[in-house]
C-alpha positions in Angstrom: 56.4 -51.8 -17.2 53.5 -53.4 -15.3 55.2 -52.6 -12.0 55.5 -48.9 -13.0 51.8 -48.8 -13.9 51.0 -50.3 -10.5 48.4 -52.7 -11.9 46.3 -50.0 -13.5 43.8 -51.3 -16.0 44.3 -50.6 -19.7 42.3 -48.0 -21.6 40.1 -50.8 -23.0 38.7 -51.2 -19.5 37.2 -47.7 -19.8 34.5 -48.1 -22.5 33.1 -44.6 -21.8 36.4 -42.9 -22.9 35.7 -41.7 -26.5 38.3 -41.2 -29.2 38.3 -37.9 -31.1 36.5 -38.2 -34.4 39.7 -37.4 -36.3 41.3 -40.5 -34.8 38.6 -42.9 -35.9 39.6 -44.6 -39.1 36.3 -46.2 -40.0 32.7 -45.0 -39.5 29.5 -46.8 -40.4 26.6 -44.5 -41.4 23.0 -45.4 -41.9 21.0 -43.2 -44.2 17.2 -43.3 -44.1 14.7 -41.8 -46.6 11.4 -42.3 -44.9 8.1 -42.9 -46.7 5.0 -44.9 -45.8 5.1 -47.1 -48.9 8.8 -47.1 -49.7 11.3 -46.2 -47.0 14.8 -46.3 -48.4 17.9 -47.2 -46.4 21.6 -47.3 -47.1 24.5 -48.3 -45.0 28.0 -47.1 -45.9 31.4 -47.5 -44.3 33.5 -44.4 -44.6 37.3 -45.1 -44.4 39.4 -42.0 -44.6 38.3 -40.7 -48.1 36.8 -43.8 -49.8 33.2 -44.7 -48.9 32.0 -48.3 -49.4 28.4 -49.4 -49.6 27.6 -52.2 -47.1 23.8 -52.5 -47.8 20.9 -50.7 -49.4 17.3 -51.3 -50.1 13.7 -50.2 -49.9 11.2 -51.2 -47.2 8.1 -51.6 -49.4 4.5 -51.8 -48.2 1.6 -52.7 -50.5 -1.1 -50.1 -51.0 -3.7 -52.4 -49.4 -1.8 -52.5 -46.1 -3.1 -50.4 -43.2 -0.8 -47.6 -42.1 -0.2 -49.2 -38.7 1.1 -52.3 -40.4 3.4 -50.3 -42.6 4.8 -48.3 -39.7 5.4 -51.6 -37.8 7.3 -53.0 -40.8 9.4 -49.9 -41.2 10.4 -50.0 -37.5 11.2 -53.7 -37.5 13.2 -53.7 -40.7 15.3 -50.7 -39.5 15.9 -52.5 -36.2 17.2 -55.5 -38.1 19.5 -53.3 -40.2 20.9 -51.6 -37.1 21.5 -55.0 -35.5 23.2 -56.4 -38.5 25.5 -53.5 -39.4 25.9 -51.7 -36.1 26.1 -48.1 -37.5 27.8 -45.4 -35.6 25.3 -42.7 -36.6 22.1 -42.2 -38.6 21.1 -39.4 -41.0 17.5 -38.9 -42.2 16.0 -36.7 -44.8 15.0 -33.3 -43.5 11.4 -32.2 -43.3 9.8 -30.7 -46.3 6.8 -28.5 -46.8 3.9 -30.5 -48.3 1.0 -28.8 -50.0 -1.3 -31.6 -48.8 -1.8 -31.8 -45.0 -2.8 -35.5 -45.1 0.4 -36.4 -47.0 2.5 -34.4 -44.5 1.0 -36.3 -41.6 1.5 -39.7 -43.2 5.1 -38.8 -44.0 5.6 -37.6 -40.5 4.3 -40.9 -39.2 6.8 -42.9 -41.3 9.6 -40.6 -40.2 8.6 -41.1 -36.6 8.5 -44.9 -36.9 12.0 -44.9 -38.5 13.5 -42.5 -36.0 12.0 -44.3 -32.9 13.5 -47.6 -34.1 16.9 -46.0 -34.6 16.8 -44.0 -31.3 16.1 -47.2 -29.4 19.5 -48.4 -30.5 21.1 -45.3 -29.0 22.3 -43.8 -32.2 22.7 -40.1 -32.8 20.3 -39.0 -35.5 21.0 -36.1 -37.9 18.9 -34.6 -40.6 19.9 -33.0 -43.9 17.6 -31.1 -46.2 16.8 -32.8 -49.5 17.9 -29.9 -51.6 21.3 -29.8 -49.8 21.8 -33.5 -50.5 21.0 -33.1 -54.2 23.3 -30.1 -54.4 26.2 -32.0 -52.8 25.7 -35.2 -54.9 24.6 -33.9 -58.3 25.5 -30.2 -58.1 21.9 -29.0 -58.5 19.4 -28.7 -55.6 16.4 -29.6 -57.8 17.9 -32.6 -59.5 15.7 -35.6 -60.4 15.9 -38.9 -58.5 17.4 -40.6 -61.5 20.4 -38.2 -61.5 20.9 -38.8 -57.8 20.8 -42.6 -58.3 23.4 -42.4 -61.2 25.8 -40.3 -59.1 25.5 -42.5 -56.1 26.2 -45.5 -58.2 29.3 -43.8 -59.6 30.5 -42.5 -56.2 30.1 -45.9 -54.5 31.3 -47.9 -57.5 28.1 -50.1 -57.5 27.5 -52.7 -60.2 23.9 -51.6 -60.6 22.0 -48.4 -60.1 20.2 -48.5 -56.7 16.4 -48.1 -56.5 15.4 -44.4 -56.1 14.6 -44.5 -52.4 17.7 -46.5 -51.6 19.8 -44.1 -53.7 18.4 -41.2 -51.7 19.3 -42.9 -48.4 22.8 -43.7 -49.7 23.2 -40.0 -50.8 22.2 -38.9 -47.3 24.9 -41.1 -45.8 27.5 -39.9 -48.3 26.7 -36.2 -47.6 26.9 -36.8 -43.9 30.3 -38.4 -44.3 31.6 -35.6 -46.5 30.4 -32.9 -44.0 32.0 -34.7 -41.1 35.3 -35.1 -43.0 35.5 -31.3 -43.2 36.2 -31.1 -39.4 32.7 -29.8 -38.6 32.8 -26.5 -40.4 29.3 -27.1 -41.6 27.9 -29.4 -39.0 24.6 -31.2 -39.8 21.5 -30.7 -37.6 21.4 -33.2 -34.8 17.9 -34.3 -33.7 
């Protein structure tokens, strides 16, 4: 067989050759729900049709911290999560329309700090609107955070209910996995 191939290198020697998404049996997805004082993150592994939670938590910053210190912590913690779990893709909460301009700017700063840290790792980043996530997880686009947390706990078979921001991040990852398992009929927005 080796003579017939003429000493050609195996496919593994070509790391740039990508496999079609339908051939990939496992995919690790990082979900991020950015906020200055409580950025939620969740990491799931999606194997065929059964998702498994690998990690989740909230990057908390005390109220007396300067914004710059919070942004640095968000970036560093997400870099650590990416290094530890090596996700294939990231999904963040879509932009919302805030009544208060100052709140919108602060939320944008937290989102930017999170996205910059993730983009440094070379991950593709997608966004999904909050109402779409709630609709997909709970069945109601204006569902309360507690309802999302309960459904995420049930869907991932978690022993305890995740904190609200972590539950939102896990919900983002779950919805992204569901949408991609449908062969791209309703593709999420890539940033």
